[in-house]
N, C-alpha and C positions, 0 to 999 in steps of 0.2 A: 258563686254558683255552687250549690251542693251536689252530692252524688246522684240524687234522684233526678235533678234537672239535667245532669250530664248524660245519664242513661236515656232520658226522654229524647235528647238530641241525637245520641249515638246509635240507639237501637234501630231506627229506620234505615240509617246508613249501613249498618252491619247486615241487616236483612236484605237490603238492596244489593250489597256486595255479594252475599251468598247466592242470591237469585241470579246475578249476572255471571258468576263463576259457573254455577250449575248449567245455565243456558249455554255458556261457552263450551262446556263439556259435551252437551247434546249436539251442538253445532259441529263439533269436531269428530264425533264418534258415531252419530246416527247415519245410516246409509240411505234411509228412506226420507226424502225431503218433507213429506207430510208429517211423519213422526217427529222429525227434528223441529219443524215449525210448531207442532202442538206442544211439545215439551218446553220449547223456548217461551212460547206465549204463557204457558201455565206458570213457569218460574218467575216471569216478570210480573204477571198479574197477581199471583199469590206467592210473594217472596219467601214465605215461611212454609206453607203447606206444599208448594210446588217442588222445592228441592227435596223435601222429605219423601214425597211420592216418587220423585225421580230416583232417589237413592234406593227405595224399596223395589220399584217395578221397572225403572227405565234403564238401569245399567245391566249389560249383558254379562253376568257372572258365569254363565254356563260355559261360554267359549274360553274365558280366562281360566276357569278352574280346570276344564278339560285339557287345555294345553299345558297346564302346570302339572296335573296329576297323571295323565295318561302318557307316560314316557317309557314305553316298553320296546326297547331296541332289539331287533332280531334280524340279522343279516339275511338278505334275500338275493344277493348278487349272483349266487350260484344257480338260481332258478332261471335258466336261459329261456328266452322267448324269441319268436320269429315275427318280424314286422309284416312281411309279405310272403306267406307260405306259397310254395311252388304251385302253379296252376290255379291260383285264386285271384279274385279281383273284388275286394271288399271296400275299397275306398270310394267315396270319402267317409262312409259310415265308420270304418275302423279307425280313421284318423282322430276322431274325437276322443275316444278312450285312450288312445296312445298318447295324445298330448296331455291328458289329465294325469295319467299314471307314470308316463315315461317308460312304459313297458309295451312289448309287442304282444303276440298271441300265443296261447298254449294249446297243445293238441287235446281234444276230447275224443276218446276212441269209442265211447258208448254213452248213451243218454236214454233214460227211461222215465216216462211220465208216471207219477203215482198220485192218483186222485183220492182224496179223503183218507181218513184213518184206516178204512177197510183195506186199502191197498198199501198204505205206507207202513203201518205198524208191523204187519207180518214180515214185510221185506226187511225192516230194520232188525227185528228179532232174529231172522234167518242169518243176516250178515253178522250180528253180534255172536251168534252161536258158532259161526264158522271162523271167527277171529282167532289168530294164532299169536300175535305179538302185542298190538295196542289198539285201544278203542278210545276215541276222543269225541265227547258229546257236549254240545252247547245248545241251550234253548232259552228263550225268553220266559215261557211258561212251561212247567213240568208238574202236572197235577198229581196229587196223591189220591188216585182213583184206580179203577181196574186197568185202564190202558197204561197209566204211569207206573203202577206196580209191576205190571207184566214186563215192561222194559227194565225196571230196577232188578227184577229177579234174573233176567237174562244177563244183565251186567254183573250181578253177584256171581252167577255161575262161571262167567269168564274170569273173574278175579280168582275163584277157587281153583281154576286150572292153570293159573300162572300168567294170565294176560294182564298187561298194564292197562288200567282203566282210569280215565280222568273226566270229570263232569263239571261244567260251568252252568249255573242257572242264575238269571238276573235276580238281584235282590228284591226288586219290586214285583217282578213277574211271579216269583215264588209265593209272594203274599196273596196272590190271586186265589189260592186254595186254602187260605187261612181258615181255621187254626191248624189244619192237618197239612203241614208243609212237607215237601218231599225231602228236604235236607236230612231230617232225622232218619227217615227210612233208608236213604242212601248210606249214611254213616253207619247205621246199624248193620248194614250188609258189607261193611269194610270197603266201600267204594270211595276212592279219593275224590273229594267234592269241595268246590269253592263257590262263593257267591260273587257276582259282579256288582260292585258298589252296594253292599248290603245296607239295609235300613237299620239303624241302631239308635237307642235312646242315650246310652252312655258308651262312648262319647256321642253327642248328638249328631246324627246324620240321617235326616228325613227327606232328602232331596228327591223329588219325583222325576227330575231330569237326569241326564247322563246315564240313560238306561241302555243295555245291550239288547237289541231286538234281533240279533243274528241267530240263525238256526243251522247247526252243523252236526253231522255225524261222520267221522273218518274211521275207517276200518283198515288197519295194517298199512296205512299210507297208500293204498291202491284203489280204495272204493270210498266214495263220498256221497252223502245225502245233503241237500240244501233246498231251500224254498221258503214258503210262507207258513207251513203248519207248525204249531206248537205240539206239545205232548199232552194228551188228555182225552177223556171220553167225549168231549164236545165235538171232536172231529169224526166221530162215528156217525156219519150223515145218513146212512141207510136205516138207522133205527128210528122208526116213526115215533116211538115213545120217548125219544131223547128230547127234552124240552129246550135245550140250548144248542142244538146241533148246528154245525158250521160246515159249509162247503169250502174246500181248499185244494191246492195243488202243490206237489213237492216233486223233486227230481233226484234221480240216482245217476251219478256220473263216474266215469273212469278215464284215465289218461293223465297227461301232465298237469291238467287243471287241478287234480287232487292235491298235488304238492302245494300249489298256491293256497288252496283252502286250508290245508293242514298248517301252513305257515301263519295264516290268519288266526287259527285256533291258538297256536302257541303264543302269539303276541298277547292275546287276551289272557291266557293262563298265567304268563309271567307278570302281567299287570295285576291280576286279581290276587296272586300269591306273594307279590312283592319280592320276586326272585329274579335271577338273571340267567340267561342261557349259558351253558357251559361251553358250547361250541356253535359254530355257524350252522344254520339249517341248510341241508343239502337236498332233501327230497328223495323219493323212491322210484320216480318214473322218468322215461325218456320222451323227448318231444318228437314223436313220430311224424316225419315229413309228409307221409301219405295219408294223414288223418282226413276224414270227411267232415269233421266238425272242429272248428277253431273257437277259442274262448279267451276271455280275459276277466280277472278278478277286479272288482271295483269296491274298495272299502270307503265308507263314508262315516263321519262322526263329527262331533263339535270340537274336535282337536284340529290337527293340521290337515285332516282330510275333509274339512267342512265344505259343503256345497258340491262335492264331487258328483253325486248322483243327480242333483238338480241341474248342474251344468252339462252332465252327460245327456240327459233327456232333452235339454234345450238344444244341444248340438245336433243330435240325431234327428230330431223333429225338423230342424232347419235344413238338414241334408236329405230329408225324405223326398222321393220322387213319385211314388204311387199311392202308398197307404200308411197310416199310423193307426193301430188298433191298441186300445188301452183297456185293461180290466184292473180295477182297484177297489178296495173296500172303503177307502176314505179319499176323497178328491177335493183337496183345498190347495190348488197349485199356486205358485208364485205368479206375479203379474207377467214376468218375462215368459213363462211357459204358456200362459194364456195367450199372450201376443204371438208366440211362435205357432201355436195351434191354429189361430185365426189366419195368420199369414200363410201357413201351409194349405189351409182350406181354400184361400183365395187364389192360390196358384194351381189349384186343381187336384191336390192330394186328398184322397179319401180318408177322412178323419172319423173314427167311431170310438165311443167311450162307453163301457159297460160299468154301471154302478149297482150296488145292492138296493133293491126296493125296500127291503127291511134291513135296518142297521142296528147293531148291538149297542151303539152309542147314539142316543136320540139327538143330542146337541150337535154331533158331527153331521148327522143327516140334515138337520135344519140349516146348518151353515153351508152345506153343499148345495142346497136348493137356492140359496142366495148367490153362491159362486157361479153356478152354471148359467145364470140368466144371460150374461154377456156372450157366452159361447152359443147358446141357443139363438140369440138374436142375430148372430153372425151366420147361422144356418148349419151348425155342426150337428151330427147325428149322435145323440146321447140317449141311452136306454137304461131302464131299471130292470134288473133281474128279479124274478119272483123269489119269495121266501122258500127255504131258510136263508139265513145270512150267508152271503158269499164273501169269503176272506181271501180269494185268489188274487195274485198280483202278476199280471202279464203285460208285456210291452213289446209289440211287434211293429217293425218298420220295413216297408217294401217286402221283398220275397226272400231275404237272406239274414235278417237281423232279428234276434230275440233277446230280450233282457228279462232275467228271472232273479229271484232273490227275496229278501225280507222286507224291503222298503215299501211303504205306502206313499202316495203323492199328497203329503200334507206337511205342515211345518214341523210337527213333532218328529216325523221320520227324517225329513230332509235337513233339519237344523239342530235337533236336540238329542236324537238317538244315535247309537253306534249301529250302523246297518251294513249289509253286505249284498252286493249284486254281482251277477255273472253274465257277461255278454256272450252270446252264442251266435256264431257266424256259420250258417248252413241253410241251404234251401230246403233240405229234407226235414230238419228240425222245425224250421219256420212253417212248413206245410203241416206237420203233425200238430204243433201247438195251434196253428191257424185253424185246423179242422175242429179242435176242441173249442176254440173261441167262437167259431161260426155256429156251432151247435148251441152254445149259450146265447149268442146274439139272436138266434131265431126264436128262442123262447122268451126273450126280453121284450119289453114294451117301450116304444119310442116316446120320449118326453116332448110335449108340445110347449113352445114358448108361451102361447096364449093361456095354457092351463096355469102356468106360474103367475102370469099377470092377473088372472081371474081369482087367485086366492084371496081370502078375506083379509082385511087390514090387520087384525090381531095376528094372523098367521104370518103375514109378511113382516110385521114388526118383530115377531119372535125369531124368525129366520135371520133377519138383519142383525138383531142383537147377538145371536149365536155366532154369526160371522165376525163380529167385532172381536170376539174372544177366540177365533180360530187358531191363532198362534199357540194357544195353551191347551187345545183339545187333544 
């Protein structure tokens, strides 16, 4: 038997072995049985193409790389928290976050709602101008336009008077204003600046995952801004001539929670700059026992914090007794959240979800229309808000729980991005945010299940196809 004949006999066996090994990997590592079955079938039916496709698209390198790369250790033990503040009764809602983070609650002595860039940017500039010691700023998008340069000039003025200023911008988010990126403008103003996972050709690093979607501004360790707004003219929503205007909500906080937020910034800073902290982080605030607002930081990301926000929302929905109100720009929830929402509805909880009627990402809107069919069929109240695009992220449960932060309810936010959430326990805050939510809900149009069913076949096929790719939107 010559070499050619040997290979004729051996090659099918080798391909079959590769297919079986790949199928075994999928069986051991895939959490979704349908995904596991699909990859196993593909690897057995196509023993050459199947393993190649699985290697390219089926292996979750995002979590592996994140756990390997993001190793920024910063001691937080000195940041004391209180599990059950005196005179409060937030359980079982507060138990969920406590179990996920192994941390209690931090006092929040003041909270202000800041709607759109018209309210947010002047407040940020005013705080920057009053800073005396340090300014820490992190954003996903920091546009090189009027609003962005206004903040850059305020930061530069702070540097000139001796204030420590550090800025983190996501490497992909900065590209959103290409070719006029903000990094050069910041460096030219002598502002200490770094990119989170920058995109580079040499060495090659073009990964669109592992992005930091967090938004933070910390002033002197005593004042913090966080929420969903980026920095740029698009958030100037009152300008009718603004072609890409966006509605959004941000928050200004004071109290012990500022220490937690500053700790989160420094973790990202040490990671981005590949440096290590000289000493343990201690914070600048005290945990006032008589605070009227209590809060907890929830970090989420594809590293060890993965699924924190998904599990948090799942837990508090399951613990809800009267209402769950959700406002989000992208709604592609996991199956367990869909099940929790339907279960809550069946036990009498008022479930309402506000989505943008006009979305800046068409494919995300198409996929959402396919996703909400099951919820509408169960009788949930889902509404579309009128244009312009609404980027706000709010999550209210019962009369005392509010979740704010940077995360959307979609796979990119809950599985691929580094996100940040803040739990707020306060009937007064819940009422204030609830009043804003109710105003938006009144202006929104309720979606009818029959309207989705009556869409044309090409439209339904388009939406279903977009839904198949929802993990990558």
